[in-house]
N, C-alpha and C positions, 0 to 999 in steps of 0.2 A: 174210473179216473176221469175228471173233467178236462185235464190237460195231457197232452202228449208231446214227446220230443221226436223230431224227425229221425234222429238216430235210432230210435226204437223201432222204426218202420223200415229202415234201409234194408233192401234186399229181401224183404218178406215176400213169400210166395203169394200170388194172386190167382184165384180160381173163378170160373164162371159155371153156372148151372148148365147141364146138358140134357135137353128135352124136359119132359114132365116127370121123370123118375126121381129127380132130386140129386142125381149123381153129379159130381163135379169134375170139370176138366181144367187142367192147369193152363192159365193164360200166359204167365211169365212171373217176373219179380219186379218189385219197386225199383225204379232206376233213377228218376229225377222228380223233384217236387216243383209244382207249378203254382205260382202266386198270381193274384189278380194284378191288373196294370198299376194299381196303387201300391202294390208290394206289401200290403199289410194283412193279407188274408190268403190262406192256403185254399186253392180251389180244386186241386186234384193232383194226380201223379202221372208221369210217363212210366208205363210198364214195358220192360224189355221182354220181348217174346222170343222163344227159342228158335234157332235157325231151322229151316226146312231141311230135313235129312242131314243136318249138321253142316250144310254147305251154303245154302241160299239164305242170306241175311234178311230178316223181316224188320219192317219199321216198328218203332215204338208205338204203343197204343195209349191214348189218353183215357184215364178213368177218373171220373168226378169223385171228390171226397164224400159227397152225400150218397154215393152209390156203393160205398164200401162198408162191409160189416166184418168185424173180427170174429173168427171162430178158432179158438185155440191159438196156435202159433201162426195161423195163416189168415189171409183176407179173402173175402168172397164178394163178387160183384152181385148186388141184389137186383139190378135191372140193367141187363146188357144192352137193350135197345136204346134207352134214354140215358144210360149212365156212362157210355163209352163213346169215343171218337167225336166226329163233328156234330153228331146229334146232341151229345152232352154239352159241347161248347155253345151250341145255339140255345139250348134250354137254359143255360146259365147266363146267356147274354154276354159271352166273353168276346172281346176283340183279341183273337189269338196272337196277332202280330205284336200286341202291346203287353202281353203277359210276361212275367219275369221269372227267371230261375236264379234265385239268389245264391244257392249253395255253390261254393267254389269261386265266387266273385271276390275281388279285392274290396275291402271296406276302408274308406277314407273319411276324415273329418271335413267339415266345411272349410277348414283352413288348409286342407291338402295333406294332413298328416296321415300316413298309412298305418292302419291298425292291424292288418292281417287279412286272413281269408274268412269269409262267412262259412262256418262249418256245421251249424246246427240252428234249430229254432224250436221254441216251445209255443204250442198253439192250443186253442180250444177245440176239442175233438168234434163238437157239434156244429159250431159256426165256422171253424177254420181261422178265426181271428188270431193273429200272432200276438203273443205276450212279450217275448224277448227273442232276439237273435243272439247267437254266440259266435264270437270271432276269435280265431287262433291261428297257429302256424302249422297245422297238420297234426295227425294222431300222435306222433312221437313227442313233438314239442308241447302239445297240449297235456300229455301225460305228465310231463315234467313241470311245465309252467302253469298250465291251466288255461281257461278261455275267458274272454271278456264278454259278460252278459250285457247286451245293450237293449234297454226297453224300447218297444216299438214307437213310443212317443218321441224318441230321439231320431227316428228315421226322417231324413230330409229328401230322399228321392234317389233316382238312379241317373248317373251321368258318366258317359264314356265307358260303359260297361263296368262301372264301379258303384257299390252302395255308398251313399253319402249320408253321414250321420252328424249330429250336433257335435261341436268341438269339445263339449263337456264330457263326452264318452271316454276320452283319454284319461279322465280322472276316476273312472269307475274301478271298483275292486274286482280282482280276478276271482274266478270260480273254479274249484277243483285243481288238482295238480299239486306237486310238492311246493312250488313257490307260493301258490295261493295260501296253502296251509301255514306257510312260514310267515305270511303277512308281508310279502315283498310288494313293492310298488310295481306298476305295470311296465314302465320303460326298462328298469334294471332287470326284472324277472325275464322279460322277453329277450333281452340281449344275451343273458347268461344261458337261458334255457335253449335258445336257438343254437348257440355255440356247441353246447353239449349234445343236442339232438343230431347235429351234423356228424358226430362220431358214430352214432348208431347207424345213420344212413350209409356212411362209408363202409362199415363192416358188412352190412347187408349187400351193398353194391359189389364188394369183393367176392362175397359168397355167390352172387348171381353169375359173375364172370367165371367162376369155377364149376358151374353146373348146378342142376336141380338138387342133387344129393347134398352138396355143400350148403345150398340155400336152406334145405330142409333142416339140416343140423343147426344152422345159424338161427332159424326161426324157433327151433326147439329150445334154444338158450335164451329166448326173449326175456323170460322172467328174471333170470340171473343178470342179463344185460341191463335191464332197467334198474336193478338193485345197485349195480356198480356205478352206473351213470348218475343215479340219484346221489350216491356218495360224492361223486365228482362235483355235482351241482352244489351240494352243501359246502364242500371245500371252497368252491369259487365264491360263494356267498361270504364265507368266513374271511377270505383273503381280500375281498372287495374288488376282485378282478372281473 
């Protein structure tokens, strides 16, 4: 596949070679995606390393995109010396303090309209060049409403810890989700989907308050919950509320 979604890599295990035997040692799992200062290219990832003896927290390790190779369901660092840490940053000529981590940031138009949170991106696996960013309101809302795919050509920069995109992005069609399949407009779909999603969040929050067993039961009902809330969403659409 020439293109990848960041969501396909999230929390994938990362391994490094141990000695000359070819045996692999676990380094950690994908934690955050690092983009170049321009924000249009994936240069690598922060890998969350396991705590020492389960007590001492270790800092994340930077791994360059070009030093990762997928093997089955996991990733392997092909060159630990030049593919990780500050050595990799120097090799790539990165100004680390100016690199961007888009995922989780607010996305706004040049006119100040908030579109949601940057939740994903599609990029070229060889070059790291971003094709599109995806903006939504979290996993639950995106399941109901869908996400807004924004081509990288609409990216205008980063300001005050927000992604800034062309104002025309507000008129783009949603991708995925019940509302997107129903052909809803962005503004109406987002308003209705977010309202319904809050009910899911409320149920999970109550389950958390009652303890882990209750939470487990609630999460076990997820499939049924989405079905019922999708019905609610469709009713909301029909009533125009």
